[in-house]
C-alpha positions in Angstrom: 12.1 21.0 22.3 10.4 19.0 20.1 7.9 15.9 20.6 9.4 13.0 18.9 6.9 11.3 16.8 7.6 7.1 16.2 5.5 4.6 13.8 3.5 5.5 11.0 3.1 9.1 12.0 6.5 10.1 12.4 6.5 8.5 8.3 3.8 10.4 7.0 4.9 13.5 8.6 8.3 12.9 6.9 6.8 12.1 3.2 4.3 15.2 3.6 7.4 17.5 3.8 8.8 16.0 1.7 8.8 15.6 -2.1 5.7 13.1 -1.7 3.1 14.2 -0.4 0.9 12.2 -3.0 3.1 9.2 -1.8 1.3 10.4 1.7 -2.3 10.8 0.5 -1.9 7.2 -1.1 -0.4 5.9 2.6 -3.3 7.8 4.6 -6.1 6.5 2.3 -4.8 2.9 2.2 -4.7 3.1 5.6 -8.3 4.3 6.1 -9.6 1.7 4.1 -8.0 -1.1 5.5 -8.7 -0.7 8.7 -12.2 0.3 8.3 -14.4 -3.0 9.2 -17.2 -2.3 6.0 -14.7 -1.6 3.4 -14.8 -3.3 0.2 -12.2 -5.2 -1.9 -13.9 -2.3 -4.6 -12.8 0.9 -2.1 -8.9 -0.1 -2.3 -8.3 -1.0 -5.2 -10.1 2.2 -6.3 -7.2 3.5 -3.8 -4.4 1.6 -5.4 -5.0 1.9 -8.3 -4.5 5.9 -8.1 -0.6 5.1 -8.1 0.5 3.1 -11.5 4.0 1.8 -9.2 2.5 0.7 -6.4 -0.6 -1.6 -8.3 2.5 -3.0 -10.3 4.1 -4.2 -6.9 1.3 -5.2 -5.6 0.1 -7.5 -8.7 3.9 -9.0 -8.7 3.5 -10.2 -5.5 -0.5 -11.9 -5.3 1.8 -13.4 -8.3 4.6 -14.9 -6.0 5.3 -18.1 -4.7 4.3 -17.2 -1.8 0.8 -15.9 -2.0 0.4 -18.0 -5.0 1.5 -21.7 -5.2 -0.7 -23.2 -8.2 0.9 -20.4 -10.1 -2.5 -18.8 -11.3 -1.9 -15.7 -13.4 -3.6 -12.9 -11.2 -3.9 -10.3 -13.5 -6.4 -8.0 -11.2 -6.2 -5.6 -8.3 -9.4 -7.0 -7.1 -8.1 -10.3 -7.1 -4.9 -9.8 -5.9 -6.3 -7.8 -2.6 -9.3 -10.8 -2.5 -5.7 -13.6 -2.5 -3.4 -11.1 0.0 -6.2 -10.0 2.1 -6.7 -6.6 3.4 -4.3 -6.9 6.4 -1.4 -7.9 4.2 -1.9 -5.3 1.2 -2.0 -2.6 4.0 1.6 -3.5 4.6 3.1 -4.5 1.8 1.4 -1.2 0.6 2.9 0.9 3.0 6.8 -0.3 2.7 7.0 -0.6 -0.6 6.0 2.5 -0.8 8.1 4.3 2.1 11.1 2.0 0.7 10.3 3.6 -3.0 9.4 7.1 -1.6 13.2 7.0 0.5 15.3 5.5 -2.1 14.5 8.2 -5.1 15.8 11.5 -2.3 
């Protein structure tokens, strides 16, 4: 009998089993850095910058009216991280990565 796995571990296993192992690696590293209390903005930025599509989407979110009501132009990923916050970056990146990965299949 196979043990059922739920939540993030199940998604990561599914991504590893699919044709998206690089995506799974970015998601795992992103989780690790975002959950580390001593991690810097630059460390999180370095992980995000490994995936150009994800970086562009995070910048798009940072420039949205919700996160940037003053409509100041956010052009760097480090500024986007500071504006949005570690936890929200982690959640946004995870959601976007999983949705893109699943839709591309």
